[in-house]
C-alpha positions as CSV (number, residue, x, y, z in Angstrom):
1,M,45.9,50.2,5.2
2,K,47.6,47.1,6.6
3,T,46.0,44.9,9.2
4,V,47.7,43.9,12.5
5,A,48.3,40.4,11.0
6,Q,50.2,41.9,8.1
7,L,52.2,44.2,10.3
8,L,53.2,41.4,12.6
9,K,54.4,39.3,9.6
10,V,56.8,42.1,8.4
11,K,58.2,43.0,11.8
12,D,61.8,42.0,12.3
13,Q,62.2,38.6,14.0
14,K,64.0,40.3,16.9
15,N,61.0,42.6,17.3
16,Q,58.4,39.8,16.9
17,D,59.4,38.0,20.1
18,V,57.0,39.0,22.9
19,H,58.6,39.1,26.3
20,T,56.2,38.7,29.2
21,I,56.2,38.6,33.0
22,E,54.0,36.6,35.4
23,W,51.6,38.6,37.6
24,D,53.2,37.5,40.8
25,H,56.8,38.4,40.0
26,T,58.4,41.5,41.5
27,V,58.7,44.8,39.7
28,F,62.4,44.5,40.0
29,E,62.3,41.2,38.0
30,A,60.2,43.0,35.4
31,L,62.7,45.8,35.2
32,V,65.5,43.3,34.7
33,V,63.7,41.7,31.8
34,M,62.8,45.1,30.2
35,S,66.5,46.1,30.5
36,A,67.9,42.9,29.1
37,K,65.4,42.8,26.2
38,N,65.6,46.6,25.6
39,V,61.8,47.0,25.8
40,G,59.7,49.6,27.6
41,A,56.8,47.4,28.6
42,L,55.8,43.8,29.3
43,P,52.4,42.1,29.0
44,V,51.5,40.6,32.4
45,I,50.4,37.0,32.3
46,K,48.3,35.0,34.8
47,Q,47.4,31.4,34.0
48,G,48.3,31.9,30.4
49,A,46.1,35.0,29.9
50,V,47.1,38.6,29.5
51,V,45.8,40.4,32.6
52,G,47.7,43.7,32.4
53,I,50.8,45.4,31.2
54,I,53.7,46.9,33.1
55,S,55.7,49.7,31.6
56,E,58.5,52.0,32.6
57,R,55.9,54.7,33.1
58,D,54.0,52.5,35.6
59,Y,57.3,52.0,37.5
60,A,58.0,55.7,37.7
61,R,54.5,56.8,38.6
62,K,53.1,54.0,40.7
63,L,56.3,52.9,42.5
64,V,59.1,55.4,42.6
65,L,56.8,58.5,43.3
66,K,55.0,56.6,46.1
67,G,58.2,55.4,47.7
68,L,57.6,51.7,47.2
69,S,60.3,49.1,46.7
70,S,60.7,47.4,43.4
71,T,62.1,44.3,45.1
72,S,59.1,43.7,47.3
73,T,56.3,45.0,45.2
74,C,54.5,42.6,42.9
75,V,53.9,43.4,39.2
76,S,50.1,43.0,39.8
77,D,50.2,45.9,42.3
78,V,51.4,48.5,39.7
79,M,50.4,47.1,36.3
80,S,47.9,48.8,34.1
81,S,44.8,46.8,34.1
82,P,42.4,45.9,32.5
83,V,44.6,45.6,29.5
84,I,43.4,47.1,26.2
85,S,44.3,44.8,23.3
86,V,43.5,44.2,19.7
87,D,43.0,41.2,17.4
88,T,44.8,40.6,14.1
89,H,41.9,42.1,12.0
90,K,42.3,45.7,13.2
91,T,44.0,48.1,10.8
92,V,47.0,50.2,11.6
93,D,44.8,53.3,11.6
94,Q,42.4,51.7,14.1
95,C,45.2,50.8,16.4
96,M,46.6,54.3,16.3
97,N,43.2,55.7,17.2
98,I,42.9,53.3,20.1
99,M,46.4,54.2,21.4
100,T,45.8,57.9,21.0
101,D,42.4,57.8,22.7
102,S,43.6,55.7,25.5
103,H,47.1,57.3,25.9
104,L,48.9,54.0,25.3
105,R,52.4,53.4,24.0
106,H,52.1,49.6,23.8
107,L,49.2,47.5,22.5
108,P,49.1,43.7,23.0
109,V,47.7,41.6,20.1
110,V,45.5,38.9,21.5
111,E,43.4,36.4,19.5
112,N,41.4,33.5,21.0
113,G,43.0,34.2,24.4
114,Q,46.5,33.8,22.9
115,L,49.1,36.6,23.0
116,L,50.4,36.9,19.4
117,G,52.5,40.1,19.6
118,L,53.0,43.5,21.1
119,L,52.8,46.7,19.0
120,S,54.4,49.9,20.0
121,I,53.4,53.3,18.9
122,G,56.7,53.4,17.0
123,D,55.7,50.3,15.0
124,L,52.4,52.0,14.0
125,V,53.9,55.3,13.1
126,K,56.6,53.7,11.0
127,E,54.0,51.8,9.0
128,A,51.7,54.8,8.7
129,I,54.6,56.9,7.3
130,A,55.6,54.1,4.9
131,E,52.0,53.9,3.6
132,Q,51.8,57.7,3.2
133,A,55.1,57.7,1.3
134,D,53.8,55.0,-1.0
135,L,50.5,56.9,-1.6
136,I,52.5,60.1,-2.4
137,K,54.6,58.1,-4.9
138,Q,51.5,56.7,-6.6
139,L,49.8,60.2,-6.8
140,E,53.0,61.7,-8.3
141,Q,53.1,58.9,-10.9
142,Y,49.4,59.5,-11.7
143,I,50.0,63.2,-12.1
144,R,52.9,62.6,-14.4
145,G,50.9,60.1,-16.4
146,E,53.1,57.1,-15.7
């Protein structure tokens, strides 16, 4: 099973860029960035450290349903915190377990306090399927004696 480091290396360059938002920006600003970058979540940064994550789900559940304004509410008021993150040594399987157990769709990759990437559940599922397909191919070759 691949590690997070290996998975980050094979991600498309477009998907390797990690878009973030500062903790004191408005939710509206976060929504503009998410829309422009076509992403569903942004790590929230304060003094260079990841302090949370804001997602479309946070917007819907913590802002819209409570009648708050996205133009006057700070990201820090609705972000999910503390943030659950992984380092580059975790495996895809370990990450999937963390995301499933914690009901997460996005998982920041942080090492030595530095944000290195952001994994989505889609990234992990895609890799798990590819690894299973490869294993099936190897088993079929073994059965055929190749």
